[in-house]
N, C-alpha and C positions, 0 to 999 in steps of 0.2 A: 513742072516738078523741079523743086530745088533740093539738092543734096547738101547737107551741112553737118560738120562735125560738132560735137557737144560744146567744145570751147568757143568756137565761132558763134554758135547759137546763143550762148550765154552773154557773149560780148556785145551782140547786136540784136538782142531779143525783140525790142520794139520795132526795129526795121522789118524783121521777118514776120512779126504778127501783122504788120500793115500789108505785107504781101498776101497773107491769107485772105484779107478782105477783097483782094483783086482776083481771087479764085485760084490762087496757087496752092499746091500741096507741098509740104516740107517733109523730106525724109531725113530723120535725125540719125547720124552715124556715130559709131564709136570706133576710132581708128580706121575710118573709111569703110566700116562694115555697117550696113543698115540695121538699126535696132528698133526704130519706131517711126510712125507716120503721124504728122500733125496736120489736121485739116480743120476748117472752120465748121463750127456747129451750126445746124439749121436754126433759123430764127424762130421766134414764137409764132404760134398760129395767128393768122391774120384776123380770124373772127372767132368768137366764143362758140363752143360746141352747143348745138341745140339740145334742149331737154326732150327726152322721150325717144331717143334713137332706137331703143330695143322694144318699143311698144308693140305688142302682139307677137314678139319673138320669145320673150321670157316672161314667165308668170311666177310670182313669189307664192309658194304654197303656204297654206294656213299653218302647217307644222313649224314653219320658220319662227313663229312668234311664241311657240311653246317653250317652257323652261328646258334647259339642257339636262341630260342625265347626270347623276352624281359623279360617275367615273370621269366624265368629260370636264365637269366643273373642278374636280380635284386637281386636274392638270394645270389649271390656271392659278392655283393657290400656292403661296410660298411655303415650303415645308418647314422653314425656320420660324414661321409665325405661330 
């Protein structure tokens, strides 16, 4: 874990970002008081998600395809139109 003040982080941002790739966590401080934590985001999924994960768990009811009631439809309309 690296603690760094804002001014130092701005001056050497690319160096600190390189440290994130090494697994470091950066604690950003304002006048030596911690205010934020900077950590590397997880990478994208290694494989695409398979289709049909919820097969047999969820069923779309026939009512899903019926028209919406007028009061619900009116909520989507712009009152200025």
